[in-house]
C-alpha positions in Angstrom: 13.9 5.7 -13.4 12.2 8.9 -12.4 15.4 11.0 -12.4 15.8 10.0 -15.8 12.1 10.9 -17.0 12.2 14.0 -15.5 15.8 15.4 -16.2 16.9 13.4 -19.3 20.1 11.3 -19.7 23.4 11.6 -21.7 24.0 8.5 -24.5 26.5 6.2 -22.4 24.8 7.1 -19.1 23.9 3.5 -18.2 23.4 0.1 -20.3 21.0 0.7 -23.3 21.3 4.0 -23.3 22.3 4.6 -26.9 21.7 8.1 -27.7 20.5 11.2 -25.8 17.0 11.8 -24.2 15.5 15.0 -23.0 13.4 14.9 -20.0 10.4 16.1 -19.5 11.7 19.4 -18.1 13.6 20.5 -21.4 10.4 19.2 -23.4 8.3 21.6 -21.4 10.8 24.4 -22.2 9.1 27.5 -22.1 5.3 26.0 -21.2 4.0 24.2 -17.9 5.3 20.7 -16.7 2.3 18.8 -14.4 4.1 16.9 -11.6 1.5 14.3 -10.1 2.0 12.3 -6.8 4.5 15.1 -5.6 4.8 13.5 -2.4 6.2 10.1 -3.7 9.5 11.5 -5.0 13.0 10.0 -3.7 14.5 12.2 -1.0 17.5 12.1 -3.9 15.2 13.5 -6.5 13.4 15.9 -4.6 17.0 18.0 -4.0 17.5 17.9 -7.9 13.9 18.8 -8.2 14.5 21.6 -5.6 17.7 23.3 -7.9 15.5 23.1 -10.9 12.8 25.1 -8.9 15.2 27.7 -7.7 18.0 27.8 -10.1 16.3 27.1 -13.5 18.9 24.2 -14.3 19.6 21.0 -14.4 22.1 18.2 -15.6 21.2 15.3 -17.4 21.4 11.9 -16.2 25.6 10.9 -16.6 26.2 14.4 -18.3 28.0 17.4 -16.6 26.8 19.9 -18.7 24.6 22.7 -17.2 20.9 23.1 -19.0 19.0 25.9 -18.6 15.1 25.5 -18.5 12.4 27.5 -18.1 8.8 26.1 -17.0 6.1 27.1 -15.0 5.4 24.1 -12.3 2.0 22.8 -11.3 2.3 19.9 -8.8 -0.2 17.8 -7.1 -0.5 15.4 -4.0 -2.6 13.5 -1.7 0.0 13.3 0.8 0.0 15.8 4.0 3.3 17.0 2.6 4.1 19.2 6.0 3.7 16.0 7.6 6.0 14.3 6.0 8.6 17.2 6.3 8.1 16.7 9.9 8.7 13.3 9.4 11.7 13.9 7.7 10.3 12.5 4.4 10.2 15.5 2.4 12.5 18.1 2.3 11.4 21.6 3.8 13.4 24.0 1.6 11.3 22.0 -1.2 7.8 22.2 0.2 8.3 25.9 1.2 9.8 26.3 -2.4 7.0 24.8 -4.1 4.1 25.9 -2.0 3.7 29.7 -3.9 0.1 29.2 -4.9 -2.1 26.7 -2.9 -5.4 25.1 -4.1 -7.2 22.6 -2.2 -9.5 19.9 -3.6 -12.1 18.8 -1.6 -12.9 15.0 -1.4 -15.7 13.7 -2.7 -17.4 13.2 0.5 -16.7 17.0 1.0 -18.4 18.2 -1.8 -22.0 17.2 -1.0 -25.0 15.4 -2.5 -25.2 17.9 -5.4 -21.6 17.5 -6.6 -22.0 13.8 -6.3 -25.3 13.4 -8.2 -23.8 15.7 -10.9 -20.6 13.6 -10.8 -22.6 10.2 -10.7 -24.4 11.4 -14.0 -21.6 12.5 -16.2 -19.9 8.8 -15.3 -23.1 7.1 -16.1 -23.2 8.6 -19.6 -19.8 8.3 -20.1 -19.8 4.8 -19.5 -22.5 4.2 -21.5 -21.4 5.2 -24.5 -18.4 3.9 -24.2 -20.1 0.5 -23.4 -22.5 1.3 -26.3 -25.8 0.9 -24.7 -28.7 3.4 -23.8 -27.8 5.8 -21.2 -29.8 4.4 -17.6 -31.2 6.5 -14.8 -30.2 5.7 -10.9 -33.2 4.4 -8.8 -34.1 6.2 -5.6 -32.4 3.6 -4.0 -29.0 3.5 -5.5 -28.9 7.3 -4.9 -29.4 7.0 -1.7 -26.4 4.2 -1.3 -24.2 6.3 -3.0 -25.5 9.5 -0.6 -24.5 7.4 2.0 -21.3 5.8 1.5 -17.9 7.3 2.4 -16.1 7.3 -0.9 -12.6 6.6 0.8 -11.2 6.1 -3.1 -12.7 9.4 -3.9 -13.9 10.2 -7.3 -11.9 6.9 -9.2 -14.0 4.7 -7.1 -17.6 6.5 -8.0 -16.4 6.5 -11.7 -15.3 2.6 -11.5 -18.3 1.8 -9.3 -20.9 3.5 -11.8 -19.1 1.7 -15.1 -19.4 -1.5 -13.0 -23.2 -0.9 -12.7 -23.5 0.4 -16.5 -22.3 -2.9 -17.4 -23.8 -5.4 -15.2 -27.0 -3.4 -14.9 -30.6 -4.8 -16.4 -32.8 -2.7 -18.2 -32.9 1.1 -17.8 -32.6 1.5 -14.5 -29.4 1.1 -12.2 -30.5 -0.5 -8.9 -28.9 -0.5 -5.5 -28.0 -4.2 -6.1 -26.0 -3.0 -9.0 -23.6 -1.1 -7.3 -20.5 -3.1 -5.8 -20.0 -1.1 -2.9 -18.7 -3.1 0.2 -21.6 -3.4 2.7 -19.7 -2.7 6.0 -17.6 0.0 4.3 -21.4 2.2 4.5 -20.8 5.0 6.7 -23.3 8.2 6.3 -21.8 11.5 6.0 -22.2 13.4 9.3 -25.0 16.1 9.5 -23.7 19.8 10.2 -25.0 19.6 13.5 -23.0 16.2 14.2 -26.1 14.9 15.5 -25.6 11.6 13.6 -25.0 8.6 16.3 -21.7 7.2 16.0 -21.3 2.9 15.1 -21.4 1.1 18.0 -18.2 -1.1 18.5 -18.4 -4.5 19.2 -18.6 -5.8 22.5 -15.7 -7.3 24.2 -13.0 -4.9 22.4 -10.4 -3.4 24.7 -10.2 0.5 24.8 -7.0 0.1 23.2 -8.5 -2.1 20.2 -11.8 0.5 20.1 -9.6 3.4 19.7 -7.2 1.7 17.2 -10.4 1.0 15.3 -11.8 4.6 15.5 -8.2 6.3 14.2 -8.2 3.4 11.2 -11.8 4.7 10.1 -11.0 8.4 10.6 -7.8 8.1 8.8 -9.6 6.5 5.8 -12.6 9.2 5.6 -9.2 11.6 5.5 -7.9 9.9 2.5 -5.0 9.7 5.1 -4.6 13.2 5.7 -3.2 13.4 9.5 -3.8 17.1 9.5 -7.6 16.6 8.7 -8.1 13.5 10.5 -6.3 15.1 13.7 -8.9 17.6 13.3 -12.1 15.5 13.4 -10.3 13.5 16.5 -10.2 16.6 18.4 -6.3 16.1 18.8 -2.8 17.6 17.8 -1.0 16.1 15.0 2.0 15.4 17.2 -0.6 13.5 19.4 -2.1 11.8 16.2 1.6 10.8 14.9 2.7 8.9 18.5 -0.7 6.6 18.4 -0.3 5.7 15.1 3.4 4.7 16.1 2.0 3.2 19.3 -0.6 1.0 17.1 2.1 0.2 14.5 -0.1 1.7 12.1 3.0 4.1 10.4 
């Protein structure tokens, strides 16, 4: 389906293909195409994408004619493509072909309190207008809770959390209790000097269980980015990969 979406198909290519359909690359001819979730592409489609990037040509599904295309490609992913290349899940030639200008967007945790507060104000205002409610303000306790949370779901989680609060709140102030955040997932951001006291592990766990839980937490805080997680854990990526396999974490 993704191959059909990107490259189009010829009439009769499969059941229900009653007429020719152009794919996104042909429709974007002379312009720009944005490929989201690049890391989710199957290997077979990665090869065809490489051809488009390298030779500026494609073949529609079920077709034999070569179609020339001229497009600018912008791609995005939250996966560690370099690690996926090492694991054999992403083509190395495609990775190096598409990695021309790399822009890394920091996670919500890395943006700092100023950005979080600005985003929170924007999402609150947007949600209030959508639901035709007066624009509320955050109580100091609610703001403190937002700043203390780790945001594993990044900006989307913040947006959904605040829209939920706008819908269920009473009055003109969003209180801490209006925020649909899991209590056990509360985790303060590390201070620049690294003086935060690490959370205590439950008594009775084995060392292996403690290590496994710590790796899971760091990976969640790094949004699954193994390179970042390995740096925070103070180990190499290969060591992290070995431990993930050892603990059956992928």
